[in-house]
Biotite code that builds the C-alpha atoms (Angstrom):
import biotite.structure as struc

atoms = struc.array([
    struc.Atom([49.727, -42.943, 0.681], chain_id="A", res_id=1, res_name="MET", atom_name="CA", element="C"),
    struc.Atom([46.642, -43.678, -1.745], chain_id="A", res_id=2, res_name="SER", atom_name="CA", element="C"),
    struc.Atom([45.043, -41.186, -4.161], chain_id="A", res_id=3, res_name="TYR", atom_name="CA", element="C"),
    struc.Atom([41.956, -42.529, -5.586], chain_id="A", res_id=4, res_name="GLY", atom_name="CA", element="C"),
    struc.Atom([38.100, -42.548, -5.842], chain_id="A", res_id=5, res_name="ASP", atom_name="CA", element="C"),
    struc.Atom([35.995, -42.071, -2.757], chain_id="A", res_id=6, res_name="ASN", atom_name="CA", element="C"),
    struc.Atom([34.856, -45.582, -1.953], chain_id="A", res_id=7, res_name="ILE", atom_name="CA", element="C"),
    struc.Atom([31.504, -44.569, -0.272], chain_id="A", res_id=8, res_name="ARG", atom_name="CA", element="C"),
    struc.Atom([30.201, -42.797, -3.478], chain_id="A", res_id=9, res_name="GLU", atom_name="CA", element="C"),
    struc.Atom([31.386, -45.759, -5.586], chain_id="A", res_id=10, res_name="SER", atom_name="CA", element="C"),
    struc.Atom([29.084, -48.211, -3.275], chain_id="A", res_id=11, res_name="TYR", atom_name="CA", element="C"),
    struc.Atom([26.276, -45.703, -3.674], chain_id="A", res_id=12, res_name="CYS", atom_name="CA", element="C"),
    struc.Atom([26.606, -46.095, -7.735], chain_id="A", res_id=13, res_name="TYR", atom_name="CA", element="C"),
    struc.Atom([26.639, -49.725, -7.281], chain_id="A", res_id=14, res_name="THR", atom_name="CA", element="C"),
    struc.Atom([23.419, -49.694, -5.491], chain_id="A", res_id=15, res_name="GLY", atom_name="CA", element="C"),
    struc.Atom([22.004, -47.559, -8.147], chain_id="A", res_id=16, res_name="ILE", atom_name="CA", element="C"),
    struc.Atom([22.909, -50.007, -10.852], chain_id="A", res_id=17, res_name="TYR", atom_name="CA", element="C"),
    struc.Atom([21.733, -52.803, -8.768], chain_id="A", res_id=18, res_name="ALA", atom_name="CA", element="C"),
    struc.Atom([18.319, -51.374, -8.515], chain_id="A", res_id=19, res_name="TRP", atom_name="CA", element="C"),
    struc.Atom([17.964, -50.418, -12.214], chain_id="A", res_id=20, res_name="ARG", atom_name="CA", element="C"),
    struc.Atom([18.835, -53.928, -13.125], chain_id="A", res_id=21, res_name="ILE", atom_name="CA", element="C"),
    struc.Atom([16.498, -55.410, -10.374], chain_id="A", res_id=22, res_name="HIS", atom_name="CA", element="C"),
    struc.Atom([13.868, -53.205, -12.014], chain_id="A", res_id=23, res_name="LYS", atom_name="CA", element="C"),
    struc.Atom([14.457, -54.611, -15.565], chain_id="A", res_id=24, res_name="GLY", atom_name="CA", element="C"),
    struc.Atom([16.864, -52.288, -17.245], chain_id="A", res_id=25, res_name="GLU", atom_name="CA", element="C"),
    struc.Atom([19.479, -54.014, -19.408], chain_id="A", res_id=26, res_name="ARG", atom_name="CA", element="C"),
    struc.Atom([22.811, -53.686, -18.151], chain_id="A", res_id=27, res_name="PRO", atom_name="CA", element="C"),
    struc.Atom([24.564, -52.776, -21.535], chain_id="A", res_id=28, res_name="ALA", atom_name="CA", element="C"),
    struc.Atom([22.055, -49.803, -21.565], chain_id="A", res_id=29, res_name="ASP", atom_name="CA", element="C"),
    struc.Atom([22.994, -48.243, -18.389], chain_id="A", res_id=30, res_name="LEU", atom_name="CA", element="C"),
    struc.Atom([25.390, -45.169, -18.367], chain_id="A", res_id=31, res_name="PRO", atom_name="CA", element="C"),
    struc.Atom([28.638, -45.414, -16.868], chain_id="A", res_id=32, res_name="ILE", atom_name="CA", element="C"),
    struc.Atom([29.197, -43.422, -13.650], chain_id="A", res_id=33, res_name="PHE", atom_name="CA", element="C"),
    struc.Atom([32.189, -41.888, -12.264], chain_id="A", res_id=34, res_name="GLN", atom_name="CA", element="C"),
    struc.Atom([33.003, -40.676, -8.735], chain_id="A", res_id=35, res_name="THR", atom_name="CA", element="C"),
    struc.Atom([32.930, -36.986, -8.590], chain_id="A", res_id=36, res_name="ASN", atom_name="CA", element="C"),
    struc.Atom([35.528, -36.794, -5.610], chain_id="A", res_id=37, res_name="ARG", atom_name="CA", element="C"),
    struc.Atom([38.960, -38.451, -5.188], chain_id="A", res_id=38, res_name="THR", atom_name="CA", element="C"),
    struc.Atom([40.722, -38.609, -1.981], chain_id="A", res_id=39, res_name="GLU", atom_name="CA", element="C"),
    struc.Atom([44.185, -38.769, -0.497], chain_id="A", res_id=40, res_name="LEU", atom_name="CA", element="C"),
    struc.Atom([44.619, -41.389, 2.319], chain_id="A", res_id=41, res_name="VAL", atom_name="CA", element="C"),
    struc.Atom([47.930, -41.208, 4.358], chain_id="A", res_id=42, res_name="ILE", atom_name="CA", element="C"),
    struc.Atom([48.751, -44.422, 6.557], chain_id="A", res_id=43, res_name="ASN", atom_name="CA", element="C"),
    struc.Atom([51.252, -43.048, 9.396], chain_id="A", res_id=44, res_name="LEU", atom_name="CA", element="C"),
    struc.Atom([51.889, -46.367, 10.559], chain_id="A", res_id=45, res_name="LYS", atom_name="CA", element="C"),
    struc.Atom([53.105, -47.833, 7.533], chain_id="A", res_id=46, res_name="THR", atom_name="CA", element="C"),
    struc.Atom([55.218, -44.866, 6.558], chain_id="A", res_id=47, res_name="ALA", atom_name="CA", element="C"),
    struc.Atom([56.944, -45.074, 10.341], chain_id="A", res_id=48, res_name="LYS", atom_name="CA", element="C"),
    struc.Atom([57.593, -48.728, 9.484], chain_id="A", res_id=49, res_name="ALA", atom_name="CA", element="C"),
    struc.Atom([59.324, -47.685, 6.327], chain_id="A", res_id=50, res_name="MET", atom_name="CA", element="C"),
    struc.Atom([60.979, -44.958, 8.124], chain_id="A", res_id=51, res_name="ASN", atom_name="CA", element="C"),
    struc.Atom([59.409, -42.209, 5.875], chain_id="A", res_id=52, res_name="ILE", atom_name="CA", element="C"),
    struc.Atom([58.654, -38.585, 7.163], chain_id="A", res_id=53, res_name="THR", atom_name="CA", element="C"),
    struc.Atom([55.467, -37.168, 5.783], chain_id="A", res_id=54, res_name="ILE", atom_name="CA", element="C"),
    struc.Atom([55.626, -33.200, 6.002], chain_id="A", res_id=55, res_name="PRO", atom_name="CA", element="C"),
    struc.Atom([52.724, -31.692, 8.347], chain_id="A", res_id=56, res_name="PRO", atom_name="CA", element="C"),
    struc.Atom([51.618, -29.587, 5.156], chain_id="A", res_id=57, res_name="THR", atom_name="CA", element="C"),
    struc.Atom([50.907, -33.117, 3.237], chain_id="A", res_id=58, res_name="MET", atom_name="CA", element="C"),
    struc.Atom([49.163, -34.297, 6.319], chain_id="A", res_id=59, res_name="LEU", atom_name="CA", element="C"),
    struc.Atom([46.939, -31.250, 6.413], chain_id="A", res_id=60, res_name="ALA", atom_name="CA", element="C"),
    struc.Atom([46.070, -31.925, 2.874], chain_id="A", res_id=61, res_name="LEU", atom_name="CA", element="C"),
    struc.Atom([44.847, -35.524, 3.381], chain_id="A", res_id=62, res_name="ALA", atom_name="CA", element="C"),
    struc.Atom([41.211, -36.328, 3.630], chain_id="A", res_id=63, res_name="ASP", atom_name="CA", element="C"),
    struc.Atom([41.965, -39.120, 6.090], chain_id="A", res_id=64, res_name="GLU", atom_name="CA", element="C"),
    struc.Atom([45.134, -40.019, 8.203], chain_id="A", res_id=65, res_name="VAL", atom_name="CA", element="C"),
    struc.Atom([45.486, -43.434, 9.406], chain_id="A", res_id=66, res_name="ILE", atom_name="CA", element="C"),
    struc.Atom([47.373, -43.872, 12.585], chain_id="A", res_id=67, res_name="GLU", atom_name="CA", element="C"),
])
């Protein structure tokens, strides 16, 4: 189970930074971006290997379930 930043959104911000630096902006002058969305990912295969039962309500709340 993992709760963290949305990776796709982080990659988008990385591209924006690269583009702005390529255009000549100084990295020290760039604002700090933070992702606006966090996500909950549950790996059922690992949970089963560790003999952990994930409640159905928790699975329903997850943004992504890896089987």
